[in-house]
Each structure stands twice: as structure tokens, then as C-alpha cells.
N, C-alpha and C positions, 0 to 999 in steps of 0.2 A: 503494499500500499504504499503510496507517495503522502509523506503527512509534510503536512506546515505548519504556522505560529497562526493565531486567531486575526493577526494582524496581517498576514503574508509578509513579513518579512522576510521569508526562506519559505522556499520547501526543500523538502529533503528525497531524493529517488533512491532508493535502494536498489542491489544488483537485481538487473533482470536477465531473468535463463531463460523467455519466453516470448517473441516479441510479431505478431500475427493477426489479422483478421482484416477487416473493411471498415473504410472509412469514409463519411462524405466529407469533400473539401469545402472550408469555408472559400465563399466568392474572393476572387482576386483581389486584390487592393487597387491593381492600377484601372483595370478595367473597372473597376465603381467608381472611382474618382472621377477620370476622364467621361464617365454616362453620366455622372450626376451632374457636371461642371456641362456638357453640350448640350444636356436637357434642358436646363436652366436657361441657356443664351439662344436656346430653338424654337419656331414656332409649333405651338400642340403641348399635348398633353403627354409626357413617358411613365409608363409604369415598368419602374424598373425591380426583379423577381429575382431571389437570390445574391440579396446586397449583400458585402460582406456589414458585417455588425461588430466595428472596433472603431479604438480612438480615433485614428486616422481620417474614417470615411464620417465619423462626425463631424467634427471639426471639419470638412468640407459642408458640411450639412449646415453647421452653425453659421459657416461663414456667409454661405448663397442667404441663409434665409436673414440674415444681417444686411445683405444688397437687396432686400426688398424681393425675394421669390418664396414664392409658395412649394413648399415640401412639406409633404404629408408622409408621417414615417406609421408602418406596423407597430404594436408594440414590443414587437422582439427588433424592431429595426430591420429585417431582413426585405422589406418591401417597401417599396416608394413611390410615392405619385406628385410627380413635379410638374405644375403649369409654366410654362416657356417663357421667353420674355418676349421671343421672335426680334431681337436684339440684345444691343446692348446695357448693363443694371439701369437703373434707373433711380438711383436713391442720393440725394446730396448731398449726406453726411452716412456714415457709417463708421465703426469700430471693431474690427477683424482680431478675434486672438485665435492662433491658429495650431499651440499647441506646440510641437514638434516634429509636423508634417509638411516635409518638403515638399510635396508633390502641391497641398493644397495651398502653400504660402508661393512656389514660383508661378502657377498658373492662374490662379486671384490675383496676383502682383499684374499680372499681364492683362487679363480682361479686366480689371479694374479700370486702367487705363482708358477703355471704348466709350466710358459713357461721359456722364458731365458730375461733377460731386468732390468731398473731400473724405479720402477713405484710407484710415489707417491701419495696418497690417503690422502684428507684434506676434510672438511667441514661446516659448521656454526660454530658459537661461540656454540650451544649447543653438537653439534655435538662432542665438545671437554671434554664435563662432560659428555658422554653417555662409559662407560664400552667396551671394547674389548680384553680385555687380555686373558681371559678364551682361546677366539681363537685364540689369536696369539700365547699361549703357547703349544696349542694340536699341529698348524701350524711347532713353532720351532721345537717340537719332532718328528716330518718329514721330520726335514731338512730344513727347509723354514730361510729365512734369514729377518728378519725384527724390523724396528728400530721407537724407537720414538722420535720424534720431538722434541718435550716438554714435556709433560707430562709422567709418569710412565703406562701404562695401557689404554690409552686415545692415541684415534688420534690427529694430524695428522700420517702418517705413511708412513715407506720408504721400500721399497721391494728390496731386491735384488733376482732377480728372477732366480732359476737354477732349475725347478723340484721342484716334490715331491714326498718321497719314498712312501708313504704310509705303510701298516702295523697294528699293531694295537696302538692305542691310545684313551684315555679317555678324555673325556670333564663333566663340570658339564652344568646338563639341568633346573637347578633354575633360571636361570640369564635373557635368551632370547634363545630361542627356535629358533633365527634365526644363532646362533653358528651351531648348528649344520644342518641345509638346508645347510651350505657353506661349512661343511665339504663333507656333503653324495654328492653335486652336482659337486663338484672336485673329487671326489672317483674315476671314471673310469679312468682317465689320471694319474693318481697317476703309479706309479714305480710296484709297488706292489697292490693286493686288499685291499682294506680298513674294516680295522674293528671297529667300533666306539665302547666304553662302556662307558653308561652314568654315570657318579658320581652323586647322587641321585637324588632327582626326577623331571620329566619332566613337565616345563610349557609348555601349549598352547600344547598339543600334537596333535589338531585336523589340524595346520599347518604342521606338519612335516608330515601326513600320504600327505597334500596338499604338499609336494615335492617330495613324492616317487611319487605317481599318475603323478604329471608332468615329472619326472625320465621316468616313465613305458612311457608315450606318447612316447618319444625320445628313447624307445628300452633302457632301461639300465631297469633291476629289483633288485631291494633292497629287503634284507632278512632284516626282521620286524622281532625279538626278543623280545616281550612282553614289543616295547618302551625300553627297556632296554641294547640289543645290536643291532648293525646293522654291516652289511656284503656287500659292493657294490663290485662288479667284476670290473676289468677292460673291456675296452672296447670302441664303440667309440658310441658314439650318433648321430642319425641319422634325422632330419627333418620329421618331420610328415604332409608337404606339408599346404594347409590348418589349422587353427587352431583356434577356436571362444573362445572369452573368457568371462566365464557366468559374470549375474552380480554382483557387489558389495555387500556381504553379512554384511557387517559392514554397511554399507551407507544406507540398507533398515531400521536396525533398527531405525533410530531415525524418520523415515514416520510412520513406522509399530507402534511404539510407541504414534505419534503424534492420530494416528487411535483411539488406546486404549484409550485418554485420551478423545478426541471432539467428537470422533463418526465415524466419518470414513463413508462410509468404505474408505479404502486405498489399494490400490493393487500396488504391484512392480515386473515390471517384468523382464524375464531374468534370473531370479534364481527359483528354484525349493526348496522341502525338501529331493532332494536326493543330494545335492548340499555335495561336500565332506567340503566346508570353516564351520570351527567349529561356527560363528556367526549367522550360519541358524538356531541353538538350540536358539537362541532368542527368535523366534514363540510360542516356548516352556513356557519359561519365562513367556511371555506376556498370552500364555493360565492357566499357575498357576496364575497368578494376577486376572484372571477374564474378558478377553480380547475374543472375537470370531475369531478365527482363521482359515481359509480354504483354502486348497492351492490345482494347477493343474498344467499339465506342461508347465512349463516356469515361475509359477507364484507362490505368496504367498498373501496374501489378511487377514487384518484384523479392525476389526468393535468392538464398545465397545459395552461391554457384561454387566456384573454384576460393584458393582464398586469395584474398582480396592484394592486390600488389598498387605499387605506387605506379603513379603518374606524374606527367610531366606537361603540365598544359596551359596554355591562352586563355584566361577566363576573362576576358573582357567584356565581350556581351553577356555576361549572366554574374555581375559581381555579386551578387544576393546567396546564392545556391553553393556559386563558392566557396560561403562562408563553412556552409555543412561539409564540403569538400575537407575543409582544414582541420575538420574535429573527425572528418570519417577516416583522416590519413592517420591516425594514430593505431588504428587496426589495419593496415597495409604493410605488407613484408619492403622493406627499403622507404627510399628516401623520395617524399612527395615534392613538387614543385610546380605554385597557383603563381602564374606570370602575368605581368599588365595589370593587375585591381589597384594600382593609383586610389583609385575615385574609391576606395575603403577610407581614405583617411577626412573625408570630407560628407561622412556619412552619418549615421546617429551617437558616432564617437569614433575618434580615430583608430578604425576597426583592426588595422595590421599591427596600432603597438596593442591594442584590447585583446587581440586572440591570441600574437604571440605571448604577451604575458600571461596566460592563463592554460595555455596550453605546456608553457614551460612546472605551472604545478603540478601537473598531473604527470611530471617526468619526461615530458618530448624536451629533443632538443633542436630549436628555429635559429633560422638566422633568414634577417630580413633588410630589405631596403625600401627604398620608396616606393617602388612599385611591385615586389615581388614578395613572397614570403616558402621559406623552405623547412619543410616535415620532417624529423626525422623520429619514429618511436619509440618509446622504452620499452627496454625489455619488458617491464612491466606496469600497468596504469595505474599512478599512487593516486588513493580517496585526497578529497581536495572541495574549498569551497571557492568556488566562480562568483568572482564579481561581474557584474551585467552593464555596467557603465551606463546603465536606462536604457539599454538597446533589446531589445525584440529576440534580435534576432542569436544576439549572445547566449541568451536563454536557453534556447530551443534548441541549438546545433549544440552547446555543452550538453545538454541531456542527455543525448548518448551516449556518455562517457559513464552511466548506469549499464551498459550493453557489454561492461567489460570484465565484470563482477567484483567492481567496488561500488557503495554507493556515493552520490554526489548529492552535496551542497550547493544550492542557487540562489542566491540573492536575490534580492526585490522580485522574485517571479512577476508583479502585475504587472510589469511592463510589457506584457507579452499582450496584453489585450490592445497593442497599437494596429496588429494587425490579425492576432491568431487567439482571440479571447478563449477558448476552448481548447489551447495546446494540449495541456498537463492533463484536462480530464481526459482525450484522445491517447496519449501516450497512454495513459493508465490503463485506458481498456485494450492495448493492444499488447500489454504487457502483461497481462492476465492470460491464467491460462485457459 
């Protein structure tokens, strides 16, 4: 049994011998938040089903409501009905608190400039350390009036909205793909068609493809020239009516990895290999390491195959699932190298530093630089208390340590509410005989 204190300051996961069963995945965070924003900007009513119920989606909903959008949620937050604005937001003043929800902060920053009014965007302490200057600079080139309240380049922000000019603008793609997503979604409501030129290499390309597909679902076709240039026409988003959110591929990675370690089989439902979510590719990472992967309509299943072996991979496209691989490396023979993950440093915490520190606690030898991490497992994994740094993915991926035969204490387990509130319940369900 997974035990925790009444105030959930920590959870102790006992040694896990068996890990098998089926789990219906929570809705994709990336798709949920994109669909919420596009529904708000669209003409007509959108009814969203299997919405992710989490802190990040709650902040997006609260932000949209503060901007004058009608958002009606079911009691369990899994259904939402949104009356679209058929254009930019129409509020004269709004004060948005967005927690540590990076997608909400970046996309609402851009969308808020399209209308007219005084809008403030703020968040938790960590949000004040997450850069946003590349996006703000691009918006200013298009005529936006945005001021930093405290530190140049970081939230909180004050926006004096009076519309966006559009035209040609450039933005760096090597810090966060969310900057480009924010620009693309705002593009149809600029005064001129939008042409975005990427400076440097684009990280997390699958997330941009996800944005383009989401916009297409609402009637706007983006021209993507090899992820180097993007053309967004003027137009109006149109509500698709009913929209079903597929399962979250990042959340699937922890459960599938558990099966690769402890035997399985584990089947995750609500997601399959046809998904546009980049992290669905993690199943192929597991296959390369020696696990057995089978797929079908609406599901992916993993079971243990041969002894897991180390890999050397560039996971720039799937940085979230790469964290799961970092802990899975404890169970593989040889040194695992994860390359091109510099974006970890500007996430919920500096994930390269955090992952390295916690892996060393359980006995691993870890080497890092700005963009890469090299992990050699110990002969025997040690019992440890894992600091989560208010980062949901630290809590979830390090839960896998319990599958080594030692208990693991996870501090601040409530941080999983950001994307997967029922994670520990699902983990316990799969751990039961």
C-alpha cells in the first residue's frame, strides 16, 4: 500500500514486485489547453469531452473566464462547454494568475494582445524565473505594448492591448516551442496575414505539429515550410461542435516504463500509435531497450522482454518523456545517454540538475553538461527520499524506483496535480497483485 501523511507532505511507495493491468489515461494536457484557447477564440459553441482535470487546465479555464469567455465545466472537470468570442477577447481590464502553467502563460500572453484593454499576467514564483522575452520581443515587433513588472524578460507582464499588426516576424525556436505555438494561434486575428520565420533549430517539433492540427480542427490551415517558416492566413476560427481529447502520451510513459521493468503487461487506453503527440514515440524507445510493445485502436501495451539495455538517443523532440528514460536507465545495462535536452533547464525546475541530483541519491553515476545527461546505474539501487522541486514529472518518473525492490519516499506528491492528479492511485492499482 502507498502511504502518505494527512497533509500529503510525502508519499512512501513500498517495494513493487508486480506491475500490470489497464489504465484509462487522463486527457492530454497539450491538446486540452490548445482546444480550450481555440474554443474561446472561435465562432460558435465547443463541447470538450475527456478534458484533463488538472492544475494547468484549471489555470487556463480561469484565465479565459477572466478574459470574458463563458466556460461551463462539469462537476468532475472532464467536460467543458465554451461559447466562443468569434474573435479577440473583449474585456477592458483583467488580472490573470496562471500558476506555473507555461502553455497558459505564453499562449494567453499573445492572445491577450489581440483585443483592447489592460491585462496583467502573473504566476507562481517559478514562473518569474521562466523566460518569455523571445515571445514578447516578437509581439512588440508586431505592435504589442507589453511591459515587465519586475525583471526584464520574465513574468509578471502588463499588456496594453490594441491589436496585433501581423506581417513577418522572427522568433528563436531553441528555448521553447510554446513561443511559436502562441504566435501561430494568434495569427488569424492579426491585421495582416502572419509569416513566422524560425531562427535556429526548433525544439519539440511534435508540439508544433499538434498546434497546427488543432488549428485545422477549428478551420485554419497553416502552411509549414519544413519547420523553418510558417504562414497563417487571416480568418475566423469555427467551433467543431463536439471534441474528444485523447489520452496524454507523457503520462503514458511512466506506466509503460513500469511494465518494461517489472514485467507487465500494462495497457494504456485512450491513446495509440497514430497520435500526433510526440511522446507516443516513447514506446519505440522502450522497444529499442528490449521491451515488448503491442498496439491497437485506442491502446498501447508494454511487457518486459529481454534484459533492458542502455541507449544513446537525441530526444529533443520528446523532452518530457526523456525524463522517464532517465529513471528507466537505472534498470538498463550500460550507460544511457540522453542528448539535446537543454530545454529541461527552463521547465518547472532545472530538470538536468534536479534529475542528476536525485539519481545520485539512489546510487547512479551521472554526468551532465548544458544539453546532455549520461547515466550509469549502480550495482544495487539505494533507498532514498526524492525531492520533487515542485515538478510533477520528477514525482512521477522517480516513483519507478520502487520497482527495484526498495521503498522510495516522494516529497510533495501533490505536485502531480499539475497534469495527472490520479497518478498515485493508478500506480497503486497497477502495483496490486
